C-alpha positions in Angstrom: 53.2 118.7 31.8 50.4 116.2 32.4 51.4 112.5 32.4 49.0 109.7 31.5 49.2 106.7 33.7 47.5 103.4 33.3 44.8 102.7 35.9 46.0 100.5 38.6 44.1 97.4 39.8 41.6 97.0 36.8 41.3 93.4 35.6 41.8 92.5 31.9 38.8 91.0 30.0 39.0 87.2 29.3 39.9 86.2 25.8 37.0 85.0 23.6 36.3 81.2 23.6 36.7 79.4 20.4 33.5 77.8 18.9 32.9 74.1 19.6 34.1 71.8 16.9 31.5 70.7 14.5 30.9 66.9 14.1 32.2 65.6 10.8 29.4 65.2 8.3 28.0 61.6 8.2 29.3 59.8 5.2 26.7 58.2 3.0 26.5 54.4 3.1 29.0 52.8 1.0 27.8 50.9 -2.1 29.0 47.6 -0.7 26.8 47.9 2.5 23.8 49.0 0.4 24.2 45.9 -1.9 24.4 43.6 1.1 21.3 45.0 2.6 19.4 44.8 -0.7 20.5 41.2 -1.1 19.4 40.2 2.4 16.0 41.7 1.7 15.7 39.8 -1.5 16.7 36.5 0.0 14.1 36.7 2.9 11.2 35.3 0.7 13.4 32.4 -0.5 14.5 31.5 3.0 10.8 31.5 4.2 9.9 29.3 1.2 12.8 26.9 1.9 11.7 26.6 5.6 8.1 26.0 4.7 9.1 23.3 2.1 11.2 21.5 4.7 8.4 21.5 7.2 5.9 20.2 4.5 8.3 17.4 3.3 8.8 16.4 6.9 5.1 16.1 7.5 4.6 14.0 4.3 7.4 11.6 5.4 5.8 11.1 8.8 2.4 10.4 7.2 3.9 7.9 4.8 5.7 6.1 7.6 2.4 5.9 9.6 0.7 4.4 6.5 3.4 1.8 6.2 3.1 0.9 9.8 -0.7 0.4 9.5 -0.3 -1.7 6.4 2.3 -4.0 8.0 0.0 -4.4 11.0 -2.9 -5.4 8.8 -0.8 -7.8 6.8 0.4 -9.5 10.0 -3.2 -10.0 11.0 -4.0 -11.8 7.8 -5.7 -8.9 5.9 -5.5 -10.7 2.6 -8.2 -8.5 1.0 -5.9 -5.6 1.4 -3.2 -7.1 -0.9 -4.6 -9.6 -3.4 -7.9 -11.0 -4.8 -6.9 -14.5 -3.6 -5.3 -15.9 -0.4 -1.7 -17.0 -0.4 -1.1 -20.3 -2.3 -4.4 -20.0 -4.1 -4.6 -19.5 -7.9 -6.8 -16.9 -9.6 -8.6 -17.8 -12.7 -11.5 -15.6 -14.0 -13.4 -14.4 -10.9 -12.5 -17.5 -8.8 -9.7 -18.6 -6.6 -8.5 -22.2 -6.6 -6.5 -24.2 -4.1 -4.9 -27.4 -5.4 -3.9 -29.6 -2.4 -0.7 -31.7 -2.2 -1.8 -34.4 0.2 -4.3 -37.1 -0.8 -7.5 -37.4 1.3 -10.9 -38.9 0.8 -13.7 -36.9 -0.7 -15.3 -35.9 2.6 -12.1 -34.7 4.1 -11.3 -32.6 1.1 -14.8 -31.0 1.3 -14.3 -30.2 5.0 -10.9 -28.6 4.4 -12.5 -26.3 1.8 -15.3 -25.4 4.2 -12.8 -24.3 6.9 -11.3 -21.9 4.3 -14.7 -20.4 3.3 -14.7 -22.3 0.1 -16.1 -25.5 -1.4 -14.9 -28.4 -3.5 -14.5 -27.0 -7.0 -17.8 -26.4 -8.8 -17.3 -26.2 -12.7 -19.7 -23.9 -14.3 -18.4 -23.6 -17.9 -16.5 -25.5 -20.5 -13.7 -22.9 -20.2 -13.4 -23.6 -16.5 -13.3 -27.3 -17.2 -10.5 -26.8 -19.7 -8.7 -24.8 -17.1 -9.1 -27.7 -14.6 -7.7 -30.1 -17.2 -4.4 -28.1 -17.2 -3.9 -28.8 -13.5 -5.0 -32.4 -13.2 -1.8 -34.4 -13.2 -2.7 -35.7 -9.7 -6.5 -36.2 -10.6 -8.1 -34.2 -7.7 -11.6 -34.4 -6.3 -14.1 -31.8 -7.3 -17.5 -30.8 -5.8 -19.6 -33.3 -7.7 -21.3 -36.3 -6.1 -24.0 -38.8 -7.1 -27.2 -38.8 -5.1 -29.4 -41.6 -6.2 -29.3 -41.8 -9.9 -28.2 -38.2 -10.5 -25.1 -36.1 -9.9 -25.3 -32.8 -7.9 -22.9 -30.0 -7.3 -22.1 -29.3 -3.6 -23.4 -25.8 -3.9 -26.8 -26.9 -5.2 -26.3 -25.9 -8.9 -27.9 -28.3 -11.4 -25.6 -30.7 -13.2 -25.9 -31.0 -17.0 -24.6 -34.5 -18.0 -24.5 -33.4 -21.7 -22.1 -30.6 -20.9 -19.9 -32.7 -18.5 -20.1 -36.4 -19.3 -18.9 -38.6 -16.5 -17.2 -42.0 -16.7 -17.3 -44.7 -14.0 -19.9 -46.0 -11.6 -18.8 -44.5 -8.3 -20.4 -41.7 -6.2 -17.7 -39.0 -6.0 -16.1 -37.3 -9.0 -12.5 -36.4 -9.8 -10.8 -34.8 -12.8 -8.5 -36.7 -15.2 -6.5 -34.9 -17.8 -9.3 -35.2 -20.4 -12.5 -36.3 -18.6 -14.5 -36.5 -15.4 -14.5 -39.9 -13.6 -16.6 -41.1 -10.6 -15.2 -43.6 -8.0 -15.7 -44.5 -4.4 -15.6 -41.5 -2.0 -13.3 -43.3 0.4 -10.5 -43.3 -2.2 -7.7 -40.9 -1.3 -6.5 -38.3 -3.8 -5.8 -34.5 -3.8 -8.7 -32.1 -4.1 -9.5 -28.7 -5.5 -11.2 -25.9 -3.5 -12.8 -22.9 -5.2 -14.4 -19.6 -4.1 -15.1 -16.2 -5.5 -12.2 -13.8 -5.6 -12.1 -10.8 -3.4 -13.2 -7.6 -5.1 
């Protein structure tokens, strides 16, 4: 009888390789991450506006500081026009500034003082101005009125009307009493009043 024998020396085929593992499917972004990204995108315009506002406010602050520095420098140099219509220690009435001195001097000295301050001994141009002068005449100051010959003249050349401003006394230089104008010797010492136009 024939016997079947397995062939000798034949190699066995290799077993099949298993397929490579598939990567797990990517999970969709969670709702929390999506909300954070959306919020960040929404906040970007506000952050830009906030930064721009801070820069603008900083620039305004620097400009205001520079203006204050310039104003202080001008004030220290006597820029009175920048602050008030009249210099310090002068009184504003109407469109004029008045300076009432404290120390008594003769008429000419008072006139010279007014000139050095770009003013003149007070020239009274209306009845209202005279009434204003009467309110500040406790010390009976000199004004810018003087006799030349037989007539009185204002120091600025304006004509004097004796009917509007009657004068008592026989002197040359005029001062103001509480209710009237009086002339006396120019060498007498008394306070004086300067006047000039106010700054505009």
